[in-house]
N, C-alpha and C positions, 0 to 999 in steps of 0.2 A: 654820844647822843644819836648821831646818825646811824651808827651800827645798831643801836637799840631799836630805832625806828625801822631799819632795814630788816632786822630780825622779826619784828612783829608783822611787817609787811609780807615777808616770805611766808610766815605762819598763816596769815589771812588768805594769801593766794592758794596755799595748799588746801586750807579749809574750804575755800570757795570752789576749788576744783572738785573736792570730794562731794560737796553739796550739789554741785552742778551735775556730777556723775550719778548721784543717787536717783534723781527724778528721771534721768535719761531712759532707763529701762521701763520705769513706770509710764513715761510719756509714750513710748512705743506701744505698750499695751492699751493705754487709754485711747490713742489715736486709732488703733485697729478696732476697738470696741465702738468708738464714736463713728467711724466710717460705716460700719454695718448698721448701727442704730439709725444713722441718717438715711441709709438706704431704706430701712423699714419704715421710717417716718414719711417716705414718699407715698405711702399707701395709708389712706384713712379707712378704719374699720367701719363697715356698714352692716347693720342687721337686715337680712332678707326676710321681711314678713309683710303681711297684708291682711285685709279684713276677710277672715275665713268663716265668719259667723253663718253664712248661708250654705255651708257645706254639710252634708249628712255624715253619719257615722261610717257609712260605706265609703264615702270620699276619703275619710281619714285613713282607713285601712288601705285603700287604693294608693293614696299618697305615700304611705310608708313603704309599700313595695316598689313604687316608682323611684323613690330615693335610693333604695338598695340596688336597683338596676342601674341607676346613674352612677353609684359608687363603683360598680363593676367596670363601667366604661372609664371611670377615672383611673383605675388600675391599668386598663388597656392603653390609655393615652400616655401614662408614664413610660410605658415601653416604647411608644412611638417618639416621644419627646427626648427621652434620655436612655432608659433601660431599667435596671433593677433599683427601685426607689429605696428599699431597705438597705441595700448595699451602700448606696450613696450616703444615706443618713448615718449609718454606722461609721463610715470613713470620716465623717465630720466631727466625731467625738462628742464632747460635752458642751460644745458651743451652741447654745439654744438660739442665738440670733442668726447665725449662719444657717442653721437648720430651718428656721422659720422663713428665711429668705429663699432657700432652696425650694421649700414647699410652694411659695408664691410663684416661683419661676419654673416649677416642674423640672428642676435640674440646676446645675452650678453656673448657668449662664444668665446674665442680667438682661431681661427683656426691655428694660428702660435705657439700656446702654448698648444697643446694637448687638445683643447676645454675646457681649464680651464676658469672659470668666470673672466672677466676682471674688474669687480667691486664687492665689497663685498655684494651688494644688491641681488645677485642671487645665487641659489644653483648650484651644479655641473650639467652638462647637463644630462638629462635622457638618459639611454641606447637606448631607442627606439625613441629618438627625438620626433617629432610630430606625429609619426605613431601609437603610443599607449598611453594610459593614463600614466602619469608620474610615478605613484606608482606601475605599473604593472610589474610582474616578469615572468620568463619563465614558472613556474608552472601554473600561471594564464592563460598564453597563451595556453598551451597544454590541459588545462581543458575545453577550448571552444569546443563545439560540431561541427562536420563537418570538411571538408577539405578546405573550402573557405578561412579559416584563413591563409593557406599556400600560397595563391596566392600573387605574387609580386606586384599586383595592388589592394590591399585592405588595409584598416586601421581598427584598433580596437577602438571603442568608448564606453564609459560608458553611459548608458541611465539614465533618471531621477531616476529610482528605484535602480540603482547600478549594473545592469546587463551589461555584456560585449557583444557588438554587432559587427559583421563583416560588413563593408560597402565598396562597390567597389569605386575605385577612381572617376569614372565618376559621381557617386552619391554624394560622400563626397565633391568633388570640383566642383559641378555642375555649380555654378555661374561663376567661373573662366574659366572652360572649354567651356561653352556656349559662353562666350565673345570671347575666342580665335577662336572658330569655326566660329563665325559670321564674324570676320575680315579676316580669311583665305578665306572664301567663297567670300567676297566682293573683296578681292585682286585678285582673279582669273579672275574677269571681265576685268582686265588690263593686263593679262598674255598673251604674244604672242607666248609662247612656249607650244605647245599642250601636250607634254609629261610631262612637269613640271606642267601644269594646272591639268592634270589627277591625278598626284601624290598628289597635294595640296588638291584636292577635296576628294580623298580617305583618306588622312591623317585626314582631318576634320571629316569624318565619323568614322574613327577608334578611334579618341579621345573620341567619344561618347559611345564606347563599350569596351574600354581597350583591344582591340585585334588589333595588329598592323602588322600582317603578310602581308596583301595585300599592304599596303602603303610602308612597308619596302622593299618588292620585287620591287615595282615600283621605289623607290628611288635608289636602287642599279643599275637600268638600265639607269638612267639619265646620259647623256653625253654632251648635247649641250646647257644646260641652263646656262646663265651667272650668274644670281642670284640663290642661293640655300638656302634652309630653312629646318632645322630639328627641330622638336618640339615633346616633349613627354618624356618618361622615359629614363634616361641616365645612372645612376649608383645605386648600392645597398650598397654603403660603409657607409652610414650614419645610417643605422639600425644596432645598436650594440647589439640588444636584440636577434634577430634570424637571422640577416644578410641576409634578404630576400627582404625587401620592397625597391622599386625603387624611387629615387628622380627625379623630373621633371626639365627640362631645355629647352632652345630654343636658336638657333643660326640663325642669318641672315648672309649669306656668299656671297662672290664674288669669283667665280672660277678663279684661277690664271693659265691660260692656259700654259704659257711659263714654269713655274716651274713644273707643272704637267708633261709636256712632258719630262722634264729632269730626272724624277724619274720613268717613266713608265717601263723602262727596268728592274728595280729591281724586279718587280712583276714576270717577266718571269724567273728570276734567283732563285726563291724560291725552286724548286725541286733540283737544283744543290747545293744550300746552305745546304738543309736538308741532302743530300747525303754525304756532306763533313764535317759533324759535327765531332769533335775530339774524337769520342767514337766508340766502336765496333758496328757492324751492327745491333745487336739486340736492341740497344738503339735509333736507327734512322729509324725504319721500318715504322713509321707512315708517311703518305703522307700529305703535306700541302694542303690547300684549293686551288682548281683550279681557282676560280674566285675572288681571293682577289686582289683588285686594290688600288692604292695609289693616292689620290687627294689632291692637294695643294690649299688652299683657303687664302683669306684675310678676317679676321673676321670684320664684320661691326656692329654687335649688338649681345649682349650676356646677357641672363637672367637666373635666377634660379641656379641650382646646380653648373654649371661650372663658374658662376660669383661670387661664394662665396669664400672668402679667397684667397688663392694662385690660380693663373689662369693656366688652362691646355694649352699646346701648341700642343696637338694632342691626339687623341683617336680612338678607333675602334667602328664603328657603323654598323648595328643596335646592340642593346644590346643582351647579351647572355642568353636569356630565352628560354624555350622549345617552345615558340611560333614562334621563328624567323627562317628564312631560314638559311642554313648552312654557306653561304659565307658572307663576310663582306667587308667594305670599311675602309681603314685607312685614316683618314683625319688629316691634319696638317694646322696650322694657321701661315703663313709666317710672317705676320706683327707683330704677338705676339712674335714669335721667335726673330725677329729683335729687338723688344723693350726690351726683357729680355737680349739679348746679349749686347746691347749698355748701358742700364741702370744698369745692375747688373754684367754680366760676365766680361766685359772689365775692370771695376774698380777693381774687385777682382783679375783679372790677374795681374794688375799693382802693386798689394800689395803682392801677395804670390808666383808668378811664377818667376823663374830665369830670370834675365833681358835679357839675350841673347836669351832665348826661347820664350819671349812674342810675338815675331813676328809670331809665329806659331798659335796663337789663332785667328782664322778667322771665319767669319759668315758661309762661305760655309762648313767648317768642323763641326761647331756646328749644322748646318742644317742636314748634313749627319748623324752625330751621333744620332740625334733625330729621324730621319726617321727609322734608323735601330733598334732603341729600339722597335718601334712598330712592325717591321718585325720580330724581335726575339720573340715577344710575340706569334706569330702564328707558330713558328717552335719549334722543340724539341720533347718532349714526354708528352703525357697526361695520358697514362695507364702504370702501372708498368709491368715489364717483368717477375715477379715471383708470379703472381696470388694474389697480394695484392690489386687488384682493381685499382681505379683511383689514380693518384699521389696526388690529393687534399685530398682524404680520408686517404691515407697512411701517409701523412705528418702532417695531422690534423692542429693544430694551427700554425705550422711552414710553411705551404704551401705558404702563401702570401709572406713571407720574401724570401723563396727560389725561388719563381717564379720571384720576382722583381730582385733578384740577377742574375738569369739566363738571364733575358732580358738585364740587365746592362752590363754584361761581354760578352755575346754572340754577342751583336752588334759590339763590337770592334774586336771580332774574325772574323766576317763576313767582316767587313771593311778591315781588314788585308788581307783576302783572295782576295777581289776585287782589292786591290792595287797590289797584286801579279799577278792578271789576267790583269792588266793595264786597268781596267774598271773605275777607278777614276782618271782622268787625271788632274783635275782642282786643286787638293790639294796634298800635300805631306803627307806621313803616319805620320810624326811628327806633322803635323797640327792637325790630328785627335787625336793623343795621348795626346798632350799638352792641347788641348781644352777639351778633356775628363777629364784630371786631374784638370783643373781649374773649370770644371763644378761640380766636386765632392764637392767643397767648397760651391757652390751655393745651392746644394741639401741638404747637411747635416746641413745647417743653420736652416732648419726646425726642427732639433732635431731628436731623435730616438724614437719618440712616435708612429710612424707608420712603416709599412713594408718597405717602400722605404728608410726611414732614416736608419733603421737597415741594410738593404742590402748595402747601400752606405758605411757604416762603415766596414762591412765585406770585401768589395772590397778594400777599402783604406788600411786596416790593412794587408790584404793578399799581396797587391802590395808592401807594405813597407817591409814585411818579405822577399819577393823575390827580393828586391832591384831594383824594377822597377823605383823607384825614390829615391832621397836622399835629405835630409834636410840640408841646410846651416845655421848654428847657427849665423853666422855673419850678413848675409843679411836677415835672417828669410824667406828664399824662398826655393821652391822645384824645383829640376832639374830632368827631365825625362830621363831615359836610354832606347833608342828605342829597342835594342835587348832584354834586360831583360823584358821590358814591353810586347813585343810580346810573350815571353815564359810564362810569368805570366798569360796573357790573355788566352792562350791555356790551361794551366794546370788547372786554376780555372774553365774554361768552362767545361772541362772534369769532374772535381770533382762534379760540380753542376748537370750536366746531369745524372751522375751515381747515385747521391743521389735521384734524381727524379725517374729514371728508376727502381731503387731497392726499392723505397719506404722506404728509410733508415731514419727512424725517429730519431734514436739515433745519427747518423752522423749529421743530420740537427741540432739537439739540441746542439751538441758539437761545431759545427761551429758558431752558433749564440752566444753561451755562451762565447767562446774564442775570438771572433773577432767582435761581434756586439756592441761595446762600443766606446766612445770617450775618447782617452787618453789625458793626461795633455798637451803635446806638441801641439796637434791639438786644444785643447780647448783655448790655448793662441792665436793661429792664428784666431780662430773664434771671440775672444774678440777684436783683432786688426781690423778685418773687421767691427765689429759692431761699434767700436769707430770711424772708418773712415766714419760712417753714410752712408754706402752703403745699399740701400734698399734690402729687402728680396724678394719682389715680386712687382707686379704692380696692379693698380686699373684703371678701364676704365673711360675715359670721352667719352661718346657715345650718339648716337641719330641721327635723320635724319639731323639736322643742322651740326653736327660735321662730319658725313660721307661725306657730300657734300662739305666740305671745300677743 
């Protein structure tokens, strides 16, 4: 009998091993598919449309040509970000998920994961992206003769005999730029706004020379154009070799007149806000730009740099190179803000914010907090007060983190001041505070691989120490204390401004070391958010047909 049982036991073990082996191959495939699908699920699809009923037939034709010009810039940006898009997609075979994720990231590197390769088939991203040969280092760069290599609008290429050559953007990307210029010029035939037409024609000319001063100046004077368009260099954050080369992008925009009027008064308050910074007079002696304006748009089409990975909801234009006029325009995309608020911030709020305080998370407060982030970027101090030169040079590699931290916390200081002046009547101060707290979770989900992530963590940990919020272990939620939040905002604003003004590298290092990390309690909350399948960002469903819906 024992032999009989042993016989059947051995048969069962063999069968079990066979059964266990069968799903093993299937499990590997399922896991691979699931990982990529989970990555795709980090992006919620949003349609880019707006009320276009007030536009003429001419506007529709102009719009179509501007989209085609933007598409040409998208081709250009692929070359800057990775290289040959079609070659990459062909290498990826028939896997539609991997291809879709490559399209979102403009290459095989995950922008939500510190640009790590999202497949094993590709090496780490080159420091110089597509601006330089992949094997080039800083010593190679500085060995190149002449100063043209330092231009933000040149790339370095290796010729057939191995020599490094400096090539201007308008030559390196001649095919794409010529295509964009052709469509811009054709579009102007249907443009009924003379000032906008003059800007478009000048912009087309400037794309052919890499000198944008004239068209930038014309763009800053535009006031009455319903459709707006910005095309050209946007940011220099993708060049990690010498941090100089600019990435190209394009926006087709619809001016939101009503919401722009609501924020125009904030531009007039910049001198007052600068004067009332919570520091001694020597730290606030610099005057803000006189002609900085704030314009609210609905985004209709977006290509290139600002369409890659996580999407911007606002930025300052024109870019800050030596070519550009001193003033700027702060532009914000209302429809993109609304999409992120509804798809991401509200679900996060319902998971991590105290149940009684969730009513304070409102779109208007999210909108105001976002606007004042950009306003804070233009206020404060840029030169040290003790002969250490610029803040940027004095703080060295810590400058970006401290600048982001300054923008983050100073916006709440300004908003508090405006509430005290009764200038923000449509929301309560708690709306701004609680929305700000919820938004911390949205931003730190991108990790601490960049300056904004580290700055968010410093702010979070500082507020925790100051008891601006408390964590309830039973409900796993955060509750904000209004009075302590106000004090924490003011004291952190003072600390950051003094670090910048004094060029205090050691203090910046200490602040980043002690508070620029994610502690275990917060890590558990981030896991909960991820398990709830709340997206991290959005991806656009866009085009002329979508915009007209």
